[in-house]
C-alpha positions in Angstrom: 78.1 -91.4 -18.4 80.6 -88.9 -19.8 83.1 -86.6 -18.2 82.0 -83.0 -18.6 84.6 -80.9 -16.6 87.8 -81.0 -14.7 88.0 -78.2 -12.1 91.1 -77.3 -10.1 91.2 -75.4 -6.8 94.4 -74.0 -5.4 93.9 -73.9 -1.6 96.1 -73.1 1.3 98.4 -74.0 2.8 100.0 -75.4 -0.4 97.6 -77.9 -2.0 95.7 -78.3 -5.3 92.4 -80.1 -5.4 90.6 -81.4 -8.5 87.0 -82.2 -9.1 85.9 -84.3 -12.1 82.2 -83.8 -13.0 80.0 -85.9 -15.3 76.7 -85.5 -17.2 75.0 -87.7 -14.6 75.9 -85.5 -11.7 78.4 -88.1 -10.2 81.8 -86.6 -9.4 85.1 -87.5 -7.9 87.9 -85.6 -6.1 91.7 -85.9 -6.5 94.8 -84.1 -5.3 97.3 -83.4 -8.1 100.1 -81.3 -6.8 103.8 -80.7 -6.7 104.6 -78.7 -3.6 105.7 -75.3 -4.8 104.5 -75.9 -8.4 100.8 -76.2 -7.9 99.9 -73.8 -10.8 102.1 -75.7 -13.2 100.4 -79.0 -12.3 97.0 -77.3 -12.7 98.0 -76.3 -16.2 99.0 -79.9 -17.0 95.6 -81.1 -15.7 93.9 -78.6 -18.0 96.0 -79.8 -21.0 95.1 -83.5 -20.2 91.4 -82.5 -20.0 91.3 -82.0 -23.7 91.4 -85.8 -24.1 89.2 -86.7 -21.1 86.2 -84.5 -21.6 83.4 -86.5 -23.3 85.0 -89.9 -22.3 83.6 -92.7 -20.1 85.1 -92.1 -16.6 85.0 -95.8 -15.8 87.8 -96.7 -18.2 90.5 -95.8 -15.8 93.3 -98.1 -16.9 92.9 -96.9 -20.5 92.8 -93.3 -19.6 96.0 -93.7 -17.5 97.8 -95.3 -20.5 96.6 -92.5 -22.8 97.7 -89.8 -20.4 101.1 -91.4 -19.9 101.9 -92.8 -23.3 100.1 -90.7 -25.9 101.9 -87.5 -25.4 105.3 -88.9 -26.5 107.2 -87.2 -23.7 106.5 -88.7 -20.4 107.3 -89.0 -16.7 108.6 -86.5 -14.2 107.1 -84.6 -11.3 104.6 -82.4 -13.2 103.3 -85.0 -15.7 102.9 -87.8 -13.2 101.4 -85.6 -10.5 98.7 -84.3 -12.9 98.0 -87.9 -13.9 97.9 -88.9 -10.2 95.2 -86.4 -9.2 93.1 -87.3 -12.2 93.5 -91.0 -11.5 92.5 -90.5 -7.8 89.4 -88.5 -8.9 88.4 -91.2 -11.4 88.6 -93.9 -8.8 86.6 -91.7 -6.3 84.0 -91.2 -9.0 83.7 -94.8 -9.8 83.4 -95.8 -6.2 80.7 -93.3 -5.7 78.9 -94.5 -8.8 78.8 -98.1 -7.4 78.5 -97.0 -3.8 81.5 -98.9 -2.6 85.0 -97.8 -1.4 87.8 -97.9 -3.9 89.5 -100.8 -2.1 86.4 -102.9 -2.8 86.9 -102.3 -6.5 90.5 -103.4 -6.2 89.9 -106.8 -4.7 89.0 -106.0 -1.1 91.1 -104.9 1.8 93.7 -107.0 3.5 93.7 -104.9 6.7 91.2 -102.8 8.7 93.6 -100.1 9.9 97.2 -99.0 9.5 99.8 -97.5 11.8 100.5 -93.8 11.3 103.4 -91.6 12.3 103.5 -88.0 13.2 106.1 -85.3 12.1 108.0 -83.6 14.8 110.2 -80.5 14.5 110.4 -78.4 11.3 112.8 -77.8 8.4 115.5 -77.0 10.9 114.9 -79.5 13.7 114.7 -78.1 17.2 113.2 -79.2 20.5 112.3 -82.5 18.9 112.5 -84.5 22.1 109.7 -82.5 23.8 107.6 -82.7 20.6 108.2 -86.5 20.4 107.0 -87.0 23.9 103.9 -84.9 23.3 103.0 -86.9 20.2 103.5 -90.2 22.0 101.4 -89.0 24.9 98.6 -88.4 22.3 98.8 -92.1 21.3 101.2 -92.2 18.3 103.7 -95.1 18.3 106.0 -93.6 15.7 107.5 -90.2 14.8 109.6 -88.8 12.0 111.9 -85.8 12.0 114.3 -84.1 9.7 117.7 -85.4 10.8 120.0 -82.5 9.8 120.2 -79.0 8.5 122.1 -78.4 5.3 125.4 -80.3 4.9 128.3 -79.8 2.5 129.8 -82.7 0.7 132.3 -82.8 3.5 131.2 -81.0 6.6 132.0 -80.5 10.2 131.5 -83.4 12.6 129.9 -80.8 14.9 126.8 -81.0 12.7 126.9 -84.8 12.9 127.2 -84.6 16.7 124.2 -82.3 16.8 122.1 -84.6 14.7 123.1 -87.6 16.9 122.3 -85.7 20.1 118.8 -84.9 18.8 118.1 -88.5 18.0 119.5 -89.6 21.4 117.3 -87.2 23.2 114.2 -88.4 21.4 115.0 -92.0 22.1 115.5 -91.2 25.8 112.2 -89.2 25.9 110.0 -91.9 24.2 111.6 -95.1 25.4 113.1 -98.0 23.5 110.1 -99.2 21.4 108.6 -96.1 19.8 109.4 -96.0 16.1 111.7 -93.2 15.0 112.2 -92.2 11.4 115.1 -89.9 10.5 114.7 -88.1 7.2 117.9 -86.9 5.6 115.6 -85.2 3.0 118.3 -85.5 0.3 120.3 -82.8 2.1 123.2 -85.2 2.6 125.8 -86.3 0.1 127.5 -89.7 0.1 130.6 -88.9 2.2 128.6 -87.6 5.2 125.7 -90.0 4.7 128.0 -92.9 5.4 129.1 -91.2 8.6 125.6 -90.5 9.8 124.4 -94.0 9.0 127.1 -95.5 11.1 126.7 -93.1 14.0 122.9 -93.6 14.1 123.2 -97.4 14.4 122.8 -97.6 18.2 119.4 -95.9 18.4 117.3 -98.7 16.9 115.7 -96.5 14.3 112.6 -97.5 12.3 114.3 -96.2 9.1 116.6 -93.5 7.7 114.9 -91.7 4.7 116.6 -90.4 1.6 120.1 -90.7 2.9 121.1 -89.5 -0.6 119.1 -88.1 -3.5 117.4 -90.7 -5.6 119.5 -89.8 -8.6 122.6 -90.9 -6.6 121.0 -94.3 -5.7 124.3 -96.1 -6.6 125.7 -94.7 -3.4 123.2 -96.7 -1.3 125.3 -99.9 -1.5 128.1 -98.2 0.4 125.7 -96.6 2.9 123.9 -99.9 3.5 127.3 -101.4 4.4 127.6 -99.0 7.3 124.4 -99.9 9.0 121.6 -102.4 9.6 119.0 -99.6 9.9 116.3 -100.0 7.2 116.8 -97.5 4.3 113.7 -95.8 2.9 113.5 -93.8 -0.3 111.1 -92.9 -3.1 109.1 -89.7 -2.6 110.9 -88.2 -5.7 110.4 -91.2 -7.9 107.3 -91.1 -10.1 106.7 -94.4 -11.9 107.3 -98.2 -11.8 110.2 -97.6 -14.2 111.8 -95.2 -11.8 111.4 -97.8 -9.0 112.6 -100.7 -11.1 116.3 -99.7 -10.9 116.1 -99.0 -7.2 114.5 -102.4 -6.4 116.9 -104.2 -8.7 119.9 -102.9 -6.8 118.6 -104.4 -3.5 119.8 -101.7 -1.1 116.4 -100.2 -0.2 114.2 -101.8 2.5 111.2 -99.4 2.3 109.9 -97.6 -0.7 107.9 -94.4 -0.3 106.0 -93.5 -3.4 103.6 -90.6 -3.1 100.3 -91.4 -4.8 99.8 -87.7 -5.6 103.1 -87.8 -7.5 103.6 -91.4 -8.6 100.7 -91.7 -11.1 97.8 -92.0 -8.6 96.2 -95.2 -7.3 96.6 -97.1 -10.6 100.4 -96.7 -10.8 101.2 -96.8 -7.1 99.4 -100.1 -6.7 101.7 -101.5 -9.4 104.8 -100.1 -7.7 103.8 -101.6 -4.4 103.2 -105.0 -6.0 106.5 -104.8 -7.7 108.2 -104.0 -4.3 106.5 -107.0 -2.7 108.2 -109.3 -5.2 111.5 -108.0 -3.8 110.4 -108.4 -0.2 110.5 -104.6 0.2 108.0 -102.7 2.5 105.9 -99.7 1.6 105.4 -96.5 3.6 103.5 -94.2 1.3 104.6 -90.5 1.4 101.8 -88.0 2.2 102.6 -84.6 3.7 99.6 -83.3 1.8 95.9 -82.8 2.2 92.8 -84.9 3.0 92.2 -86.2 -0.5 95.7 -87.4 -0.8 95.5 -89.2 2.5 92.2 -90.8 1.6 93.8 -92.1 -1.6 96.8 -93.4 0.4 94.5 -95.3 2.7 92.8 -97.0 -0.2 96.2 -98.3 -1.3 97.2 -99.3 2.3 94.0 -101.3 2.4 95.0 -103.5 -0.6 98.9 -103.5 -0.3 100.1 -106.4 1.8 103.6 -104.8 2.2 102.3 -101.5 3.5 103.3 -101.1 7.1 102.9 -97.4 8.1 101.3 -94.2 6.7 102.6 -90.7 6.8 100.0 -87.9 7.4 100.2 -84.2 7.7 98.1 -83.3 10.8 100.0 -80.6 12.6 103.0 -80.7 10.2 105.1 -77.6 10.1 103.9 -76.7 6.5 100.3 -76.4 7.6 100.3 -72.8 8.9 97.0 -71.4 7.6 95.0 -74.6 7.1 95.3 -78.2 8.3 94.4 -81.6 7.1 90.8 -81.7 8.6 89.7 -78.3 7.5 88.3 -79.3 4.1 86.3 -82.3 4.9 82.7 -82.6 6.2 83.4 -85.3 8.8 86.9 -85.1 10.3 86.3 -88.3 12.4 87.1 -90.4 9.3 90.7 -89.7 10.1 90.5 -90.4 13.8 93.8 -91.8 15.2 93.4 -94.5 17.8 96.3 -96.3 19.4 98.6 -94.9 16.8 96.5 -96.3 13.9 93.9 -94.9 11.5 91.0 -97.0 10.2 90.6 -97.7 6.5 87.6 -95.6 5.3 84.5 -97.5 4.5 82.6 -94.8 2.6 82.1 -94.8 -1.1 84.9 -93.8 -3.4 87.9 -92.4 -1.4 85.7 -92.5 1.7 85.6 -88.8 2.5 83.2 -85.9 1.8 84.8 -82.6 0.7 83.3 -79.3 1.9 83.0 -77.8 -1.5 81.8 -74.4 -0.5 84.8 -74.1 1.9 87.1 -75.3 -0.9 85.8 -72.6 -3.2 86.1 -69.9 -0.5 89.7 -70.8 0.2 90.5 -71.2 -3.5 89.6 -67.5 -3.9 92.4 -66.8 -1.4 94.7 -69.3 -3.1 98.4 -69.7 -2.2 101.8 -69.2 -3.7 103.8 -71.6 -1.5 107.5 -72.0 -2.2 110.1 -74.0 -0.4 113.0 -72.0 1.1 116.3 -71.5 -0.7 119.1 -72.4 1.6 122.8 -71.5 1.2 126.0 -72.8 2.7 128.4 -70.6 4.6 130.4 -70.2 1.4 127.4 -68.8 -0.5 126.7 -71.9 -2.6 123.1 -73.2 -2.8 122.3 -76.0 -0.4 119.9 -78.9 -0.8 116.6 -78.3 1.1 
């Protein structure tokens, strides 16, 4: 069997799908994308295809190493996301060829289902208590929200009080035992992150996410000293080498690699195993489409330290299309008692509605994240 084509489809709301085809008619799907840079990732996939076309699709580990190592320059969001989607598609293809789920090829699953959380609120959090109650009433046992709007290095405690009030209202609305994740989204700098971490302590949070940007990871030691709330980080890290320094420092309790950014199934599996050696949990990042979620669930199946899964159903980014629109059987992602079952179908365990993908790709998208500014006119972290 030989790879004959790599075809990308830019589909709304902000996703990029990839189909790898072979001369035997067996194919696989992946989701290589950087949100807001889909066309750039598609170009990288096309460049990598020069090596892959004509090759045996089953040699996934070797292909990963060539794609990563043989270009001299390596790493970063675009490169690792292109590799990620190709890697997902190769695993999907191999599973389909052998008529088994990917988790079966990786040693078998260690769980049948995994807990999921639902996003509440939007970029600028509002009415989150009502949204949290509605989500919990639908059976979810955990929610996540953006904790703050933009914050200056040193900002008004009014913004801190507003953030705390939102979390307090959610806790009151959902009771003491629903998991609440508060995402700082890298919007907060160390001085205010220390304040927020301390003030959020009474609300028994599931975690605080990206209290500072990953490039400022040395600040985590001070932030961790302010709170016993688990600290989560990792959606903007792309390889085991990026995660190595975070794990060595010992201040992160949960890592959040995104298998559509962090080198796909092959690399993210190694990242999760490395975290397990440090007694650190995994909560894979996935505000993306159905192929990405299916790949995440294959990793959840085999990663002992995975404890919860992000998913994008109803997320504020999904305005024109949502998670289930592109798959033939939406029931594969049915949420029961706040959990989703690990798919048992071949490959990634989902069937893509290819005709619908092609129709929506003709429409395409040009999604960009907003540009925020502080009151003084300086650009703010989004």
